Every structure is written in structure tokens, then in C-alpha cells.
C-alpha positions, 0 to 999 in steps of 0.5 A: 048614151053611155051604158054603165056595166058593173061586176063585183069581181074580175071574173064577172067582167072579164068576158066583156073586157076581152071585147074592148081592146084598146079601152081607155082606163080611168081611175076614180076613187077606188075603181078603175073604169074601162071606157070603150065600145061594146057592140057599137054602143059606148060603155064604161065597164068596172069592177065594183068589188064585193058588197053594197057600199062598194057597189053603190059608190061605184054606181054613183060614179058611173053616173056622175063621172061618166054620164051613164044613162043606163046601168047593168049589173052582171055576175054570179049569185047563189040559188035560193029556189030549189029548182034552180041549178048551176048555170041558170040565169035569174034576171031581177024584176026587184030586189030586196036587202035581206040584211036590213033590220029596223023592225024595232021601229015598226018596219018590216024585215028588209024595209029601208027607212025613208027614202026607201021601202022594202022592194027596189024594182028594176027598169021594166024596159031594160029588163025586157031587153035583158029577157029577150037577149037571154032567150036568144043566147041561152041553150039547154046546155048553158042554162034556163031563164027565171025572172023575179026577186033577187036578195042582196046582203053583205053576207056570203050565204053558205048554210042550209038554214039561212037559205031556207029562212031567206027563201021563206021570209023573202021569197027570193029566187037568188041571193048576192051582195051588190044588186039592191044597192045599185038598183036603189042608187039608180032609182034615186037618180031616175036611171034605168037599171037591170040586174043579171045573175048566173047561178054559180052555186046553190047557196048552201055550200054545194058548189063545184070542187074547182069553184074558181075555174067554174066561176069564169065559165058561169060568169061568161053566161051572164056576160053573153046576155049583156052583149046581146042585150047591147045590140037591142039598145038604141044608138 
């Protein structure tokens, strides 16, 4: 019943790793996995690195090497929806790879040729646990909760024009660089997956001046939800 927990950056898993003193480390391929317990549940925690290829390979190892029966991705994202502010949380109900383009062969923008499709859903039960955990941890000061579609692509979105296009074409709430790849691998394997993202910027270049320090503060919001979520999982 190992839970695989992933973040793309060190800052996204730091708050969780702090709660795992004495965790056992194992190196597989390009990734260092931390095995231990969080809230009494066995977990394998890992920094995947940035981008879809790294995230997919890392998720595969979580299942093949560590026997992860659930996978949770935690981290940061840029807002697409104008109502989102820094510190808000978006829990994915579905994900789309916005940078996939096989339209020349009759596919819709973002649609992955077989086996695939346009939308990759997250696991309803695991997502419901994430929602419950978020409602228990979020405050007015730390952020608000939204649920819906998150977009993934191997691009760091910084232009207002790109934000507008993604919002209009794909109706996404937020954009990041790993979630859909992880969800796709989990769907193929039949492993429940949840994606939790805290908003760190507005995806149009409007970010705090000291962005690196602010990243850590916002990443702790998402990590706190994961910790609360683990309490809801059966032993």
C-alpha cells in the first residue's frame, strides 16, 4: 500500500521530506527516492525533475520498483483563470497536454493518438480525499480551493498572449509541466492518481519579486494538503 508522492522541484517536496527523518534513500535511473512513513503511511517520495518525460519515467519507477498503489503529484502551477490568486489551490479533476499537436491527421489540439485521447481524468476517490484535506487545511490567508482542468506542457508559460490562448482553447484553470504525463502513465497502469497544485504566479510574468523564496512558502500549502490527505487513506 505504498503511496508514491512526486514533486518536480526540491522546493515542492522539501516540507514533506522534513517529516521523514531517517528516510531510506534509493537511486534508480536519474531519480533519488526517499522511503519512509508519513502520517503512519508507507510512502516513496521523489523529485522527478521538470517536464513530461522526466515525470512519466519517475512515475513508472514508483510503480515498478516501489509498488506504489497510489500516486500523488504536489507542487506549483501558474494560473490561467483570472479569478485565481497566488496561494490558491487547484485540484485536478482532469488534465490535458496542451502542447500536443497532431491536428494534421484529424486529431483535436491536445489530443494524444492511441492509446490516449484529449482528457486524462484523475481518480475520483483520491481526488475527493484531496478535496476533503484541502478544505481542512486551507484558510482565508493561505488560499482558496478550485477543482477542474489543469493543462500540462513542456513550456514555461510567461506571456499574456499564451495565457489567453490556453484559457480560451482548453478551458484550463492552471498550467504546469508534469501532471498530465503522470496521470496518463497511472491511467495505463490502473493506478489511482491525484494532482494538487498551489498557484505561485499568474503565468503571465506577474510573480513576486523574490520568486524563489516565495516558491517555498506556496509549495508548503500543497504539501500540507498531501499530509492531511494521507490521514484519510486506509492503513
